[in-house]
A tleap script that builds the chain and sets N, CA, C and O, in Angstrom:
source leaprc.protein.ff14SB
mol = sequence {
  NMET LYS LYS TYR THR TYR SER ALA LYS ASN
  GLU ASP ASN PRO GLY LYS TRP CYS LEU VAL
  ASP ALA GLU GLY ALA VAL LEU GLY ARG LEU
  ALA SER SER ILE ALA ALA ARG LEU ARG GLY
  LYS HIE ASN PRO LEU PHE THR PRO HIE ALA
  ASP THR GLY ASP TRP VAL ILE VAL VAL ASN
  ALA GLU LYS ILE VAL LEU THR GLY ARG LYS
  TRP ASP LYS LYS ASN TYR TYR ARG HIE SER
  GLY TYR ILE GLY GLY LEU LYS THR ILE THR
  ALA LYS LYS LEU MET GLU LYS ARG PRO GLU
  ASP LEU ILE ARG PHE ALA VAL LYS GLY MET
  LEU PRO LYS ASN ARG LEU GLY ARG LYS LEU
  PHE LYS LYS LEU LYS VAL TYR SER SER ASP
  LYS HIE PRO HIE GLU ALA GLN HIE PRO GLU
  ILE PHE GLU CILE
}
set mol.1.N position { 38.461 80.392 231.454 }
set mol.1.CA position { 37.596 80.063 230.355 }
set mol.1.C position { 38.241 80.525 229.044 }
set mol.1.O position { 38.694 81.663 228.921 }
set mol.2.N position { 38.269 79.610 228.072 }
set mol.2.CA position { 38.854 79.932 226.780 }
set mol.2.C position { 37.886 80.789 225.977 }
set mol.2.O position { 36.680 80.543 225.966 }
set mol.3.N position { 38.421 81.780 225.317 }
set mol.3.CA position { 37.613 82.620 224.440 }
set mol.3.C position { 38.219 82.547 223.048 }
set mol.3.O position { 39.270 83.127 222.776 }
set mol.4.N position { 37.545 81.834 222.192 }
set mol.4.CA position { 38.018 81.727 220.826 }
set mol.4.C position { 36.823 81.495 219.908 }
set mol.4.O position { 35.751 81.086 220.355 }
set mol.5.N position { 37.015 81.756 218.647 }
set mol.5.CA position { 35.988 81.533 217.648 }
set mol.5.C position { 36.082 80.099 217.163 }
set mol.5.O position { 37.162 79.614 216.824 }
set mol.6.N position { 34.939 79.424 217.134 }
set mol.6.CA position { 34.904 78.045 216.678 }
set mol.6.C position { 35.025 78.002 215.163 }
set mol.6.O position { 34.357 78.764 214.464 }
set mol.7.N position { 35.856 77.132 214.662 }
set mol.7.CA position { 36.026 76.928 213.234 }
set mol.7.C position { 35.670 75.485 212.903 }
set mol.7.O position { 36.299 74.555 213.407 }
set mol.8.N position { 34.674 75.301 212.066 }
set mol.8.CA position { 34.194 73.962 211.734 }
set mol.8.C position { 35.220 73.189 210.920 }
set mol.8.O position { 35.993 73.770 210.158 }
set mol.9.N position { 35.217 71.897 211.090 }
set mol.9.CA position { 36.071 70.988 210.324 }
set mol.9.C position { 35.190 70.197 209.359 }
set mol.9.O position { 33.965 70.218 209.478 }
set mol.10.N position { 35.799 69.509 208.417 }
set mol.10.CA position { 35.038 68.673 207.494 }
set mol.10.C position { 34.324 67.543 208.227 }
set mol.10.O position { 33.260 67.103 207.793 }
set mol.11.N position { 34.895 67.071 209.329 }
set mol.11.CA position { 34.297 65.970 210.078 }
set mol.11.C position { 33.034 66.402 210.821 }
set mol.11.O position { 32.230 65.551 211.199 }
set mol.12.N position { 32.842 67.700 211.038 }
set mol.12.CA position { 31.675 68.202 211.753 }
set mol.12.C position { 30.409 68.202 210.902 }
set mol.12.O position { 29.313 68.413 211.422 }
set mol.13.N position { 30.547 67.971 209.620 }
set mol.13.CA position { 29.413 68.027 208.705 }
set mol.13.C position { 28.682 66.688 208.694 }
set mol.13.O position { 29.285 65.670 208.353 }
set mol.14.N position { 27.385 66.660 209.063 }
set mol.14.CA position { 26.642 65.396 209.028 }
set mol.14.C position { 26.340 64.943 207.604 }
set mol.14.O position { 26.135 63.751 207.378 }
set mol.15.N position { 26.306 65.859 206.636 }
set mol.15.CA position { 26.116 65.493 205.233 }
set mol.15.C position { 24.723 65.002 204.909 }
set mol.15.O position { 24.556 63.853 204.501 }
set mol.16.N position { 23.712 65.847 205.081 }
set mol.16.CA position { 22.346 65.482 204.735 }
set mol.16.C position { 22.173 65.493 203.221 }
set mol.16.O position { 22.982 66.068 202.493 }
set mol.17.N position { 21.104 64.847 202.761 }
set mol.17.CA position { 20.772 64.819 201.337 }
set mol.17.C position { 19.501 65.627 201.123 }
set mol.17.O position { 18.537 65.479 201.874 }
set mol.18.N position { 19.493 66.482 200.103 }
set mol.18.CA position { 18.345 67.328 199.774 }
set mol.18.C position { 17.885 66.997 198.360 }
set mol.18.O position { 18.697 66.745 197.470 }
set mol.19.N position { 16.578 67.003 198.171 }
set mol.19.CA position { 15.973 66.750 196.861 }
set mol.19.C position { 15.322 68.036 196.377 }
set mol.19.O position { 14.503 68.622 197.085 }
set mol.20.N position { 15.679 68.479 195.177 }
set mol.20.CA position { 15.152 69.709 194.599 }
set mol.20.C position { 14.430 69.362 193.300 }
set mol.20.O position { 14.985 68.685 192.435 }
set mol.21.N position { 13.186 69.830 193.169 }
set mol.21.CA position { 12.438 69.648 191.930 }
set mol.21.C position { 12.590 70.916 191.093 }
set mol.21.O position { 12.171 71.995 191.514 }
set mol.22.N position { 13.184 70.789 189.917 }
set mol.22.CA position { 13.487 71.943 189.069 }
set mol.22.C position { 12.352 72.306 188.132 }
set mol.22.O position { 12.521 73.188 187.290 }
set mol.23.N position { 11.210 71.665 188.248 }
set mol.23.CA position { 10.110 71.923 187.327 }
set mol.23.C position { 9.586 73.350 187.494 }
set mol.23.O position { 9.139 73.729 188.577 }
set mol.24.N position { 9.643 74.132 186.426 }
set mol.24.CA position { 9.151 75.500 186.433 }
set mol.24.C position { 10.052 76.500 187.126 }
set mol.24.O position { 9.673 77.662 187.268 }
set mol.25.N position { 11.238 76.088 187.565 }
set mol.25.CA position { 12.152 76.994 188.271 }
set mol.25.C position { 13.016 77.755 187.270 }
set mol.25.O position { 13.393 77.223 186.226 }
set mol.26.N position { 13.325 79.006 187.602 }
set mol.26.CA position { 14.212 79.827 186.773 }
set mol.26.C position { 15.650 79.382 187.039 }
set mol.26.O position { 16.050 79.213 188.191 }
set mol.27.N position { 16.415 79.197 185.982 }
set mol.27.CA position { 17.743 78.585 186.078 }
set mol.27.C position { 18.673 79.281 187.070 }
set mol.27.O position { 19.222 78.625 187.954 }
set mol.28.N position { 18.859 80.581 186.944 }
set mol.28.CA position { 19.813 81.296 187.795 }
set mol.28.C position { 19.419 81.292 189.253 }
set mol.28.O position { 20.274 81.127 190.123 }
set mol.29.N position { 18.145 81.471 189.536 }
set mol.29.CA position { 17.671 81.484 190.921 }
set mol.29.C position { 17.801 80.110 191.553 }
set mol.29.O position { 18.171 79.981 192.720 }
set mol.30.N position { 17.492 79.086 190.771 }
set mol.30.CA position { 17.650 77.716 191.261 }
set mol.30.C position { 19.122 77.414 191.527 }
set mol.30.O position { 19.464 76.839 192.561 }
set mol.31.N position { 19.990 77.803 190.594 }
set mol.31.CA position { 21.422 77.511 190.720 }
set mol.31.C position { 22.034 78.215 191.921 }
set mol.31.O position { 22.878 77.635 192.604 }
set mol.32.N position { 21.632 79.451 192.196 }
set mol.32.CA position { 22.210 80.167 193.340 }
set mol.32.C position { 21.793 79.544 194.663 }
set mol.32.O position { 22.598 79.478 195.591 }
set mol.33.N position { 20.551 79.085 194.766 }
set mol.33.CA position { 20.141 78.432 196.015 }
set mol.33.C position { 20.799 77.062 196.171 }
set mol.33.O position { 21.113 76.654 197.289 }
set mol.34.N position { 21.011 76.349 195.064 }
set mol.34.CA position { 21.706 75.057 195.124 }
set mol.34.C position { 23.166 75.267 195.524 }
set mol.34.O position { 23.698 74.523 196.349 }
set mol.35.N position { 23.813 76.273 194.943 }
set mol.35.CA position { 25.213 76.547 195.273 }
set mol.35.C position { 25.364 76.920 196.743 }
set mol.35.O position { 26.326 76.504 197.389 }
set mol.36.N position { 24.431 77.697 197.277 }
set mol.36.CA position { 24.481 78.057 198.702 }
set mol.36.C position { 24.290 76.832 199.579 }
set mol.36.O position { 24.927 76.720 200.627 }
set mol.37.N position { 23.420 75.907 199.170 }
set mol.37.CA position { 23.182 74.681 199.937 }
set mol.37.C position { 24.405 73.769 199.873 }
set mol.37.O position { 24.790 73.183 200.885 }
set mol.38.N position { 25.022 73.642 198.691 }
set mol.38.CA position { 26.243 72.829 198.563 }
set mol.38.C position { 27.367 73.411 199.414 }
set mol.38.O position { 28.127 72.673 200.041 }
set mol.39.N position { 27.463 74.706 199.431 }
set mol.39.CA position { 28.527 75.397 200.156 }
set mol.39.C position { 28.342 75.316 201.656 }
set mol.39.O position { 29.318 75.333 202.406 }
set mol.40.N position { 27.063 75.225 202.114 }
set mol.40.CA position { 26.771 75.128 203.536 }
set mol.40.C position { 26.413 76.457 204.157 }
set mol.40.O position { 26.491 76.608 205.376 }
set mol.41.N position { 26.022 77.428 203.346 }
set mol.41.CA position { 25.715 78.747 203.877 }
set mol.41.C position { 24.443 78.758 204.715 }
set mol.41.O position { 24.217 79.705 205.468 }
set mol.42.N position { 23.616 77.735 204.602 }
set mol.42.CA position { 22.406 77.633 205.421 }
set mol.42.C position { 22.731 77.119 206.829 }
set mol.42.O position { 21.908 77.226 207.738 }
set mol.43.N position { 23.902 76.576 206.997 }
set mol.43.CA position { 24.311 75.912 208.230 }
set mol.43.C position { 24.930 76.925 209.197 }
set mol.43.O position { 25.774 77.719 208.780 }
set mol.44.N position { 24.535 76.919 210.479 }
set mol.44.CA position { 25.169 77.847 211.424 }
set mol.44.C position { 26.656 77.570 211.636 }
set mol.44.O position { 27.379 78.436 212.126 }
set mol.45.N position { 27.117 76.385 211.276 }
set mol.45.CA position { 28.532 76.037 211.406 }
set mol.45.C position { 29.342 76.429 210.166 }
set mol.45.O position { 30.494 76.017 210.033 }
set mol.46.N position { 28.758 77.215 209.262 }
set mol.46.CA position { 29.435 77.537 208.006 }
set mol.46.C position { 30.821 78.113 208.250 }
set mol.46.O position { 31.002 79.051 209.026 }
set mol.47.N position { 31.787 77.527 207.565 }
set mol.47.CA position { 33.160 78.005 207.572 }
set mol.47.C position { 33.620 78.044 206.112 }
set mol.47.O position { 33.475 77.048 205.403 }
set mol.48.N position { 34.170 79.166 205.648 }
set mol.48.CA position { 34.485 79.302 204.222 }
set mol.48.C position { 35.479 78.278 203.689 }
set mol.48.O position { 35.415 77.927 202.511 }
set mol.49.N position { 36.394 77.791 204.518 }
set mol.49.CA position { 37.433 76.893 204.010 }
set mol.49.C position { 37.112 75.416 204.225 }
set mol.49.O position { 37.933 74.562 203.891 }
set mol.50.N position { 35.929 75.091 204.779 }
set mol.50.CA position { 35.580 73.698 205.063 }
set mol.50.C position { 34.287 73.322 204.342 }
set mol.50.O position { 33.474 74.182 204.004 }
set mol.51.N position { 34.116 72.038 204.117 }
set mol.51.CA position { 32.909 71.514 203.488 }
set mol.51.C position { 31.843 71.324 204.565 }
set mol.51.O position { 31.872 70.329 205.289 }
set mol.52.N position { 30.913 72.255 204.680 }
set mol.52.CA position { 29.832 72.156 205.656 }
set mol.52.C position { 28.483 72.049 204.960 }
set mol.52.O position { 27.447 72.245 205.596 }
set mol.53.N position { 28.476 71.742 203.672 }
set mol.53.CA position { 27.243 71.702 202.892 }
set mol.53.C position { 26.612 70.331 202.817 }
set mol.53.O position { 27.114 69.357 203.377 }
set mol.54.N position { 25.498 70.280 202.110 }
set mol.54.CA position { 24.720 69.055 201.933 }
set mol.54.C position { 24.931 68.493 200.533 }
set mol.54.O position { 25.464 69.164 199.649 }
set mol.55.N position { 24.503 67.252 200.351 }
set mol.55.CA position { 24.429 66.650 199.032 }
set mol.55.C position { 23.115 67.118 198.420 }
set mol.55.O position { 22.106 67.194 199.121 }
set mol.56.N position { 23.105 67.433 197.132 }
set mol.56.CA position { 21.900 67.941 196.482 }
set mol.56.C position { 21.574 67.080 195.269 }
set mol.56.O position { 22.430 66.827 194.422 }
set mol.57.N position { 20.315 66.633 195.199 }
set mol.57.CA position { 19.797 65.873 194.066 }
set mol.57.C position { 18.788 66.767 193.356 }
set mol.57.O position { 17.838 67.240 193.979 }
set mol.58.N position { 18.981 67.001 192.072 }
set mol.58.CA position { 18.055 67.820 191.290 }
set mol.58.C position { 17.351 66.915 190.290 }
set mol.58.O position { 18.000 66.208 189.519 }
set mol.59.N position { 16.017 66.937 190.304 }
set mol.59.CA position { 15.231 66.139 189.359 }
set mol.59.C position { 14.445 67.087 188.459 }
set mol.59.O position { 14.290 68.267 188.773 }
set mol.60.N position { 13.950 66.560 187.337 }
set mol.60.CA position { 13.186 67.311 186.338 }
set mol.60.C position { 13.994 68.468 185.749 }
set mol.60.O position { 13.473 69.574 185.600 }
set mol.61.N position { 15.237 68.224 185.422 }
set mol.61.CA position { 16.088 69.261 184.835 }
set mol.61.C position { 15.600 69.665 183.446 }
set mol.61.O position { 15.896 70.765 182.980 }
set mol.62.N position { 14.859 68.787 182.789 }
set mol.62.CA position { 14.374 69.112 181.444 }
set mol.62.C position { 13.209 70.107 181.465 }
set mol.62.O position { 12.785 70.580 180.411 }
set mol.63.N position { 12.691 70.426 182.653 }
set mol.63.CA position { 11.565 71.359 182.772 }
set mol.63.C position { 11.990 72.699 183.373 }
set mol.63.O position { 11.178 73.402 183.975 }
set mol.64.N position { 13.246 73.041 183.208 }
set mol.64.CA position { 13.784 74.298 183.730 }
set mol.64.C position { 13.317 75.455 182.827 }
set mol.64.O position { 12.977 75.238 181.664 }
set mol.65.N position { 13.304 76.671 183.363 }
set mol.65.CA position { 12.826 77.835 182.628 }
set mol.65.C position { 13.945 78.867 182.538 }
set mol.65.O position { 14.666 79.090 183.511 }
set mol.66.N position { 14.090 79.492 181.380 }
set mol.66.CA position { 14.977 80.635 181.205 }
set mol.66.C position { 14.120 81.834 180.833 }
set mol.66.O position { 13.179 81.705 180.050 }
set mol.67.N position { 14.435 82.994 181.384 }
set mol.67.CA position { 13.638 84.184 181.130 }
set mol.67.C position { 14.135 84.917 179.888 }
set mol.67.O position { 15.273 84.734 179.456 }
set mol.68.N position { 13.267 85.744 179.326 }
set mol.68.CA position { 13.642 86.557 178.172 }
set mol.68.C position { 13.936 85.710 176.945 }
set mol.68.O position { 13.285 84.694 176.700 }
set mol.69.N position { 14.929 86.145 176.179 }
set mol.69.CA position { 15.301 85.433 174.952 }
set mol.69.C position { 16.560 84.608 175.139 }
set mol.69.O position { 17.302 84.377 174.184 }
set mol.70.N position { 16.807 84.161 176.369 }
set mol.70.CA position { 18.047 83.436 176.659 }
set mol.70.C position { 18.134 82.086 175.969 }
set mol.70.O position { 19.239 81.584 175.761 }
set mol.71.N position { 17.001 81.476 175.604 }
set mol.71.CA position { 17.070 80.185 174.917 }
set mol.71.C position { 17.862 80.308 173.617 }
set mol.71.O position { 18.586 79.386 173.241 }
set mol.72.N position { 17.727 81.439 172.933 }
set mol.72.CA position { 18.431 81.639 171.655 }
set mol.72.C position { 19.711 82.453 171.803 }
set mol.72.O position { 20.636 82.279 171.010 }
set mol.73.N position { 19.791 83.336 172.796 }
set mol.73.CA position { 20.912 84.257 172.924 }
set mol.73.C position { 22.036 83.750 173.812 }
set mol.73.O position { 23.185 84.153 173.628 }
set mol.74.N position { 21.737 82.874 174.775 }
set mol.74.CA position { 22.762 82.396 175.712 }
set mol.74.C position { 23.583 81.297 175.049 }
set mol.74.O position { 23.034 80.316 174.549 }
set mol.75.N position { 24.899 81.470 175.051 }
set mol.75.CA position { 25.801 80.509 174.415 }
set mol.75.C position { 26.714 79.869 175.452 }
set mol.75.O position { 27.104 80.496 176.438 }
set mol.76.N position { 27.038 78.628 175.208 }
set mol.76.CA position { 28.004 77.895 176.020 }
set mol.76.C position { 29.184 77.551 175.124 }
set mol.76.O position { 29.000 77.091 173.997 }
set mol.77.N position { 30.394 77.775 175.624 }
set mol.77.CA position { 31.605 77.619 174.829 }
set mol.77.C position { 32.477 76.498 175.383 }
set mol.77.O position { 32.481 76.215 176.581 }
set mol.78.N position { 33.220 75.866 174.465 }
set mol.78.CA position { 34.266 74.929 174.857 }
set mol.78.C position { 35.355 75.009 173.797 }
set mol.78.O position { 35.094 75.359 172.646 }
set mol.79.N position { 36.572 74.681 174.197 }
set mol.79.CA position { 37.696 74.786 173.275 }
set mol.79.C position { 38.473 73.486 173.284 }
set mol.79.O position { 38.733 72.910 174.340 }
set mol.80.N position { 38.840 73.028 172.098 }
set mol.80.CA position { 39.554 71.762 171.968 }
set mol.80.C position { 41.025 71.896 172.309 }
set mol.80.O position { 41.688 70.897 172.586 }
set mol.81.N position { 41.545 73.113 172.293 }
set mol.81.CA position { 42.964 73.320 172.529 }
set mol.81.C position { 43.740 73.545 171.251 }
set mol.81.O position { 44.911 73.921 171.290 }
set mol.82.N position { 43.091 73.316 170.105 }
set mol.82.CA position { 43.717 73.543 168.820 }
set mol.82.C position { 43.305 74.907 168.266 }
set mol.82.O position { 42.320 75.497 168.709 }
set mol.83.N position { 44.062 75.391 167.307 }
set mol.83.CA position { 43.738 76.657 166.667 }
set mol.83.C position { 42.392 76.519 165.957 }
set mol.83.O position { 42.172 75.565 165.210 }
set mol.84.N position { 41.504 77.468 166.194 }
set mol.84.CA position { 40.174 77.412 165.595 }
set mol.84.C position { 39.276 76.384 166.229 }
set mol.84.O position { 38.273 75.995 165.632 }
set mol.85.N position { 39.602 75.936 167.411 }
set mol.85.CA position { 38.860 74.857 168.050 }
set mol.85.C position { 37.766 75.304 169.001 }
set mol.85.O position { 37.329 74.524 169.846 }
set mol.86.N position { 37.312 76.555 168.879 }
set mol.86.CA position { 36.253 77.054 169.741 }
set mol.86.C position { 34.907 76.571 169.234 }
set mol.86.O position { 34.552 76.826 168.083 }
set mol.87.N position { 34.156 75.882 170.072 }
set mol.87.CA position { 32.832 75.376 169.719 }
set mol.87.C position { 31.792 76.113 170.549 }
set mol.87.O position { 32.028 76.412 171.720 }
set mol.88.N position { 30.649 76.407 169.953 }
set mol.88.CA position { 29.577 77.148 170.595 }
set mol.88.C position { 28.280 76.368 170.466 }
set mol.88.O position { 28.013 75.758 169.431 }
set mol.89.N position { 27.462 76.393 171.542 }
set mol.89.CA position { 26.143 75.770 171.506 }
set mol.89.C position { 25.183 76.682 172.264 }
set mol.89.O position { 25.523 77.208 173.324 }
set mol.90.N position { 23.988 76.865 171.718 }
set mol.90.CA position { 22.995 77.706 172.382 }
set mol.90.C position { 22.317 76.918 173.499 }
set mol.90.O position { 22.420 75.693 173.566 }
set mol.91.N position { 21.631 77.637 174.364 }
set mol.91.CA position { 20.946 76.998 175.495 }
set mol.91.C position { 19.847 76.062 174.998 }
set mol.91.O position { 19.614 75.012 175.596 }
set mol.92.N position { 19.171 76.429 173.914 }
set mol.92.CA position { 18.092 75.588 173.381 }
set mol.92.C position { 18.634 74.249 172.892 }
set mol.92.O position { 18.053 73.200 173.170 }
set mol.93.N position { 19.755 74.288 172.161 }
set mol.93.CA position { 20.335 73.031 171.656 }
set mol.93.C position { 20.915 72.189 172.786 }
set mol.93.O position { 20.834 70.961 172.758 }
set mol.94.N position { 21.500 72.854 173.780 }
set mol.94.CA position { 22.027 72.119 174.928 }
set mol.94.C position { 20.895 71.464 175.698 }
set mol.94.O position { 21.064 70.358 176.212 }
set mol.95.N position { 19.746 72.119 175.790 }
set mol.95.CA position { 18.589 71.541 176.469 }
set mol.95.C position { 18.097 70.294 175.732 }
set mol.95.O position { 17.700 69.316 176.366 }
set mol.96.N position { 18.122 70.324 174.413 }
set mol.96.CA position { 17.708 69.154 173.634 }
set mol.96.C position { 18.700 68.006 173.795 }
set mol.96.O position { 18.309 66.840 173.859 }
set mol.97.N position { 19.986 68.346 173.860 }
set mol.97.CA position { 21.052 67.350 173.907 }
set mol.97.C position { 21.259 66.780 175.307 }
set mol.97.O position { 21.153 65.571 175.513 }
set mol.98.N position { 21.556 67.662 176.274 }
set mol.98.CA position { 21.850 67.251 177.658 }
set mol.98.C position { 21.261 68.287 178.621 }
set mol.98.O position { 21.965 69.221 179.006 }
set mol.99.N position { 19.989 68.148 179.023 }
set mol.99.CA position { 19.366 69.156 179.882 }
set mol.99.C position { 20.004 69.268 181.265 }
set mol.99.O position { 19.874 70.307 181.913 }
set mol.100.N position { 20.684 68.230 181.728 }
set mol.100.CA position { 21.326 68.272 183.046 }
set mol.100.C position { 22.474 69.275 183.066 }
set mol.100.O position { 22.758 69.880 184.100 }
set mol.101.N position { 23.134 69.449 181.919 }
set mol.101.CA position { 24.311 70.313 181.866 }
set mol.101.C position { 23.980 71.786 182.071 }
set mol.101.O position { 24.833 72.547 182.527 }
set mol.102.N position { 22.757 72.203 181.742 }
set mol.102.CA position { 22.368 73.590 181.998 }
set mol.102.C position { 22.508 73.910 183.484 }
set mol.102.O position { 23.067 74.943 183.852 }
set mol.103.N position { 22.004 73.033 184.321 }
set mol.103.CA position { 22.074 73.250 185.773 }
set mol.103.C position { 23.504 73.072 186.261 }
set mol.103.O position { 23.972 73.845 187.097 }
set mol.104.N position { 24.207 72.056 185.748 }
set mol.104.CA position { 25.589 71.818 186.182 }
set mol.104.C position { 26.479 73.022 185.902 }
set mol.104.O position { 27.242 73.441 186.772 }
set mol.105.N position { 26.390 73.587 184.692 }
set mol.105.CA position { 27.232 74.730 184.324 }
set mol.105.C position { 26.907 75.949 185.175 }
set mol.105.O position { 27.808 76.677 185.592 }
set mol.106.N position { 25.611 76.176 185.434 }
set mol.106.CA position { 25.211 77.347 186.217 }
set mol.106.C position { 25.705 77.233 187.658 }
set mol.106.O position { 26.194 78.208 188.227 }
set mol.107.N position { 25.578 76.041 188.248 }
set mol.107.CA position { 25.999 75.855 189.648 }
set mol.107.C position { 27.520 75.891 189.745 }
set mol.107.O position { 28.069 76.466 190.685 }
set mol.108.N position { 28.198 75.283 188.787 }
set mol.108.CA position { 29.663 75.248 188.836 }
set mol.108.C position { 30.255 76.654 188.789 }
set mol.108.O position { 31.272 76.921 189.429 }
set mol.109.N position { 29.626 77.549 188.037 }
set mol.109.CA position { 30.103 78.917 187.965 }
set mol.109.C position { 29.919 79.690 189.264 }
set mol.109.O position { 30.556 80.725 189.462 }
set mol.110.N position { 29.057 79.203 190.148 }
set mol.110.CA position { 28.783 79.893 191.411 }
set mol.110.C position { 29.561 79.315 192.592 }
set mol.110.O position { 29.448 79.817 193.710 }
set mol.111.N position { 30.339 78.280 192.359 }
set mol.111.CA position { 31.149 77.679 193.421 }
set mol.111.C position { 32.566 78.237 193.372 }
set mol.111.O position { 32.969 78.795 192.351 }
set mol.112.N position { 33.328 78.097 194.453 }
set mol.112.CA position { 34.715 78.585 194.448 }
set mol.112.C position { 35.556 77.875 193.387 }
set mol.112.O position { 35.333 76.703 193.082 }
set mol.113.N position { 36.511 78.594 192.838 }
set mol.113.CA position { 37.389 78.028 191.805 }
set mol.113.C position { 38.665 77.506 192.449 }
set mol.113.O position { 39.741 78.059 192.221 }
set mol.114.N position { 38.560 76.451 193.250 }
set mol.114.CA position { 39.711 75.850 193.930 }
set mol.114.C position { 39.388 74.398 194.265 }
set mol.114.O position { 38.393 73.861 193.778 }
set mol.115.N position { 40.219 73.752 195.093 }
set mol.115.CA position { 40.001 72.350 195.443 }
set mol.115.C position { 38.671 72.130 196.143 }
set mol.115.O position { 37.985 71.136 195.903 }
set mol.116.N position { 38.315 73.071 197.013 }
set mol.116.CA position { 37.049 72.941 197.734 }
set mol.116.C position { 35.867 73.001 196.776 }
set mol.116.O position { 34.911 72.240 196.926 }
set mol.117.N position { 35.919 73.894 195.798 }
set mol.117.CA position { 34.841 73.999 194.821 }
set mol.117.C position { 34.683 72.731 194.004 }
set mol.117.O position { 33.561 72.323 193.706 }
set mol.118.N position { 35.780 72.108 193.641 }
set mol.118.CA position { 35.711 70.848 192.884 }
set mol.118.C position { 35.130 69.742 193.743 }
set mol.118.O position { 34.390 68.891 193.248 }
set mol.119.N position { 35.459 69.748 195.026 }
set mol.119.CA position { 34.913 68.741 195.942 }
set mol.119.C position { 33.412 68.949 196.141 }
set mol.119.O position { 32.648 67.985 196.179 }
set mol.120.N position { 32.994 70.203 196.266 }
set mol.120.CA position { 31.579 70.512 196.452 }
set mol.120.C position { 30.774 70.164 195.205 }
set mol.120.O position { 29.638 69.703 195.312 }
set mol.121.N position { 31.349 70.380 194.023 }
set mol.121.CA position { 30.636 70.100 192.777 }
set mol.121.C position { 30.325 68.613 192.625 }
set mol.121.O position { 29.336 68.249 191.988 }
set mol.122.N position { 31.154 67.764 193.198 }
set mol.122.CA position { 30.904 66.320 193.129 }
set mol.122.C position { 29.702 65.904 193.971 }
set mol.122.O position { 29.189 64.794 193.824 }
set mol.123.N position { 29.252 66.798 194.855 }
set mol.123.CA position { 28.106 66.498 195.704 }
set mol.123.C position { 26.782 66.887 195.058 }
set mol.123.O position { 25.731 66.804 195.694 }
set mol.124.N position { 26.826 67.307 193.809 }
set mol.124.CA position { 25.628 67.667 193.060 }
set mol.124.C position { 25.280 66.539 192.102 }
set mol.124.O position { 26.119 66.102 191.315 }
set mol.125.N position { 24.040 66.069 192.172 }
set mol.125.CA position { 23.546 65.016 191.283 }
set mol.125.C position { 22.333 65.562 190.540 }
set mol.125.O position { 21.351 65.962 191.165 }
set mol.126.N position { 22.395 65.581 189.205 }
set mol.126.CA position { 21.324 66.164 188.395 }
set mol.126.C position { 20.759 65.098 187.466 }
set mol.126.O position { 21.506 64.364 186.819 }
set mol.127.N position { 19.419 65.021 187.406 }
set mol.127.CA position { 18.729 64.050 186.560 }
set mol.127.C position { 17.647 64.756 185.761 }
set mol.127.O position { 16.965 65.640 186.280 }
set mol.128.N position { 17.483 64.364 184.483 }
set mol.128.CA position { 16.534 65.056 183.618 }
set mol.128.C position { 15.089 64.667 183.917 }
set mol.128.O position { 14.184 65.468 183.683 }
set mol.129.N position { 14.849 63.477 184.420 }
set mol.129.CA position { 13.480 63.058 184.749 }
set mol.129.C position { 13.285 63.088 186.264 }
set mol.129.O position { 14.147 63.562 187.003 }
set mol.130.N position { 12.145 62.577 186.713 }
set mol.130.CA position { 11.860 62.604 188.147 }
set mol.130.C position { 12.352 61.354 188.872 }
set mol.130.O position { 12.080 61.179 190.060 }
set mol.131.N position { 13.067 60.492 188.171 }
set mol.131.CA position { 13.614 59.282 188.800 }
set mol.131.C position { 15.091 59.485 189.132 }
set mol.131.O position { 15.840 60.084 188.360 }
set mol.132.N position { 15.495 58.972 190.300 }
set mol.132.CA position { 16.893 59.061 190.704 }
set mol.132.C position { 17.246 57.844 191.553 }
set mol.132.O position { 16.365 57.279 192.199 }
set mol.133.N position { 18.516 57.423 191.568 }
set mol.133.CA position { 18.921 56.212 192.299 }
set mol.133.C position { 19.348 56.465 193.744 }
set mol.133.O position { 20.109 55.674 194.300 }
set mol.134.N position { 18.877 57.548 194.365 }
set mol.134.CA position { 19.349 57.892 195.709 }
set mol.134.C position { 18.263 57.781 196.776 }
set mol.134.O position { 18.286 58.519 197.761 }
set mol.135.N position { 17.316 56.870 196.588 }
set mol.135.CA position { 16.251 56.687 197.583 }
set mol.135.C position { 16.795 56.150 198.902 }
set mol.135.O position { 16.221 56.418 199.957 }
set mol.136.N position { 17.880 55.404 198.859 }
set mol.136.CA position { 18.440 54.815 200.084 }
set mol.136.C position { 18.993 55.874 201.033 }
set mol.136.O position { 19.140 55.613 202.227 }
set mol.137.N position { 19.302 57.066 200.520 }
set mol.137.CA position { 19.858 58.139 201.366 }
set mol.137.C position { 18.747 58.928 202.069 }
set mol.137.O position { 19.042 59.791 202.895 }
set mol.138.N position { 17.477 58.647 201.756 }
set mol.138.CA position { 16.314 59.329 202.351 }
set mol.138.C position { 16.453 60.842 202.237 }
set mol.138.O position { 16.550 61.525 203.257 }
set mol.139.N position { 16.465 61.385 201.012 }
set mol.139.CA position { 16.628 62.834 200.871 }
set mol.139.C position { 15.405 63.588 201.357 }
set mol.139.O position { 14.271 63.147 201.169 }
set mol.140.N position { 15.650 64.737 201.987 }
set mol.140.CA position { 14.533 65.585 202.391 }
set mol.140.C position { 14.274 66.595 201.280 }
set mol.140.O position { 15.204 67.064 200.624 }
set mol.141.N position { 13.001 66.924 201.078 }
set mol.141.CA position { 12.614 67.810 199.982 }
set mol.141.C position { 12.974 69.246 200.361 }
set mol.141.O position { 12.636 69.727 201.442 }
set mol.142.N position { 13.666 69.911 199.443 }
set mol.142.CA position { 14.127 71.279 199.646 }
set mol.142.C position { 13.377 72.176 198.691 }
set mol.142.O position { 13.521 72.031 197.477 }
set mol.143.N position { 12.578 73.102 199.201 }
set mol.143.CA position { 11.793 74.020 198.384 }
set mol.143.C position { 12.624 75.230 198.004 }
set mol.143.O position { 13.360 75.765 198.833 }
set mol.144.N position { 12.515 75.658 196.775 }
set mol.144.CA position { 13.229 76.842 196.301 }
set mol.144.C position { 12.311 78.045 196.432 }
set mol.144.O position { 12.704 79.161 196.091 }
savepdb mol mol.pdb
quit
């Protein structure tokens, strides 16, 4: 009898779809549970180097909640690559402009910084309203 530890492959992942309603959810707590679901940590077949996670659809991103004074104090940065090209935007202005990006940035920071993390990030779909084009995948509702 062979005695070895089973290591999951990418082909072993059935790839279920999960629907998350972000209405009234705290950003960091929501993002950490989404990142764990994308990564596959809920799955008994979890393997750190393989994609064993689910696809995640987030709706109502415009109704997310930040605690404390983070709406005014939390800043998001980007750089053009030129001298003096650092741009800053607060969480409140980003929410007015692109509410989906608040969730995207939070989840992306919680995923691995390598090829696998980039692949997992593509499995996240975020929408500001409660409508989404993924009804054909029959997503199951995932409670946070």
